[in-house]
N, C-alpha and C positions, 0 to 999 in steps of 0.2 A: 276866571272862576275858582275857588277854593277846592281842592280834592278831597277836603275833610268833609264836604255834603255829600260824598259818595263812598259809604263806608266799603271796605273788603267783602267780597262777596263770599258768603257761608257756603260750606260744603252741602250739596243736597242732604235732605234729611236732618237739617237744623231747627230746632224751634228758636225763632229769632225773636221772640218777645219775652217781657218779664209781666205777669199777670200782677193786678194791684194787689191781690189777697197775697201772692208769694213775698211781695215787697214788706207787706204788713208784718207777715210771720220773721221776717229777717230783723226788721226794726225792733219789733218785740223782744226777739232773741239777743239782739245786740245791747239791750238795756238790762239785760241780767234778770234778777229776781227770781220768782217762782214759775217762769214761763216755760222751764223746759229745755230752753236754750236751743242750740241748732241741732241738738239730738231729736227735739221734737219737729222742727222744721224739716228735718231728713225724713221722719215717719210719715209727715203730713203729705209730704211731696211724694214720697213712695206709694201712700194709700192710694194718690190721684193720678199716677203715672199715665195710666193709660190713656186719659182724658187731655193730656199734653202733646197732642197729635202734631208733627210738623207740617205746617201749611202747605209744603210741596209734596208731601205724599198723600197717596189714598189710604184708606184706613186697613185695608189688607197689608198693604207695605208697612205700615206701622208695627201692628201686631205682629208680623214677620219679625222685626227688628227687635221687640219685646221679647219674642220667642227665644230667638237667640240667645240674647241676654240670659234670660233664663237658664237654658240648656248649657250655655260656656262657661257662666260665671257662679252657679249655685251648684255645689255638689251634694247630692243626698244620698242617704244610707238606706236601702232597702230594709223596712220591718217585717213587712209581709208581701204577698202578692199584690195587694191593693193599698198599702199603706209606706210611705217612705218619709224620712225625716231629714232636716238639712245637717248637713255635716260640716261644711264649710263654705265660704264665700270667698272668692277672689278679688280681695278689696282693690288691689292695685288697678285690676282692669275694669272693675266696677266704676273708679275714680276717672278713668280714661275714657269710658263710654259715656259717662254723665257730662263731662268737660266736653265731649266731642259734639253731642247732640242738644246739650243745654249750657253754652257758654256763657250767656248772659247772665242765666239764672244762678249759674255756680259761681260767677264772680261776686255774688252778693254774700258768699259764705268766707269768711275769714280762713286764709289756710291753716292757722292754727286750731280752727274750728272744726276742720273738715272731717276729722276722723270722728267727730261727733255726730256730723251730719251723716254720714257713712252708716255710722251704728244704727241711728232712726231708721235710714232706708232700708237697711238689712232687717231690722224689726219689723217694718211693714211687710216685708216678703214673707219673714218666717211666722207673722201672725195671720197670714193668708189674706190680709188686707190688698196688696197689691194685685194680686192675680185671681181675686175672686169673682170677677166679671170678664175674664179671658174666656172665649167662647172654648167649650170642651171640646168641639168637632172641629176647631179650626185647622185649615191646611195651609201651610207657607206657600209664600209666592215668591217669584224672582224680583230681587230689587237691586237696581242698579245707582249705587251713590256716587260713581264715577262722573255722572253726567247732569249736572245740575239742571239743565234746560229739560230733562227728559224728552228730548226729541222735537220741542216747540221751536228751537233755533234762537232763543233768547230767554233772558231771565228777569221779569219784572217784579220789582219789590217795591212796596210803600213804605215810607218812614215817616214819622211823626214829629222826631227833634233833630234840629234846632226848630224847624218849622216843617211842616207836611209837605212831601214830594215824593213824586213816582221816579224810580231809576229803572232803567233798561239797559241790562248788562249783556255784555257778547257772552256767550257760553265759551267757558275755557276747555271744553272737552276736544281732544284732539279730533276726534271723528266729525264735530261740525262748527269748529273755531272759524274757518276761514270764511263759510257761508253767513255763519251768524255775525261776524262782521260787518260783511256787506249788506246785512239786514238791518242792523242796527245804524249804521251811516245812513242808508236810504231811509229810515225811520225819522233820524235827527233832523237831515235836510228837507224832507216832506212839510216837517211841522214847526221847521225854525228852532229846534232845541239845540243848546249846547253840548257839545262831545267832549268827554273828560277822559284823558290818557291815563290809564290805570297801569301802564307798562306793558306787558304783555295782551293786554285787553283794552277794550274802551267799554265806555258806557255814556248813555244820554239821560238828561236829568229835565224835570219839569215840575213847576209847583202843583201842588193837588189841588190849590184853590181855584187854578185856572182851567179851562175846559181842557182835558187831557184826552186826546183820541186813543182808543186801544190800540194795542201794540200787536192785536192777533191779526 
């Protein structure tokens, strides 16, 4: 079995898809013209940021990460007791944050155009589009990004290219790695699925076109 059918496991809190509308934006930007380029793509993406919730996070966890980004990477100048204006944005940290949580989407932005993309992203924030639907009474919660299985003992991901398949990964977190390996081995043996050696961890894979038992 080729190992490339089992992609590396992304960290918890990663948006692992690329929506078709985003692909379309990037394709349009790549053609130049009067499209607004990647700055426009960055603004569109920033305006819809709250909706790009990673599948392995609860909504309040995702909002907590966005709230942290807001407070850590955007500096404000207080105009009055109720009004503040953006003073500066930590662009290098913002780029790192975007590439951490949206690696596949950010890959579609050419390196030489990323500054323009960031311009648009910051614009969406400055114009109030990014955070306009953020709950005013939101209270941050604890978010553990170091444990991708979030206590379940395994990580289940469905991929669609080059063909539909379900991959059940051993959790690499030290706290559950040993028990997780045993669980994946048992699941694979029970259902006759092959095991793929990923180095320090393992995974098992099955075609989604077949009847795939739940790993729960």
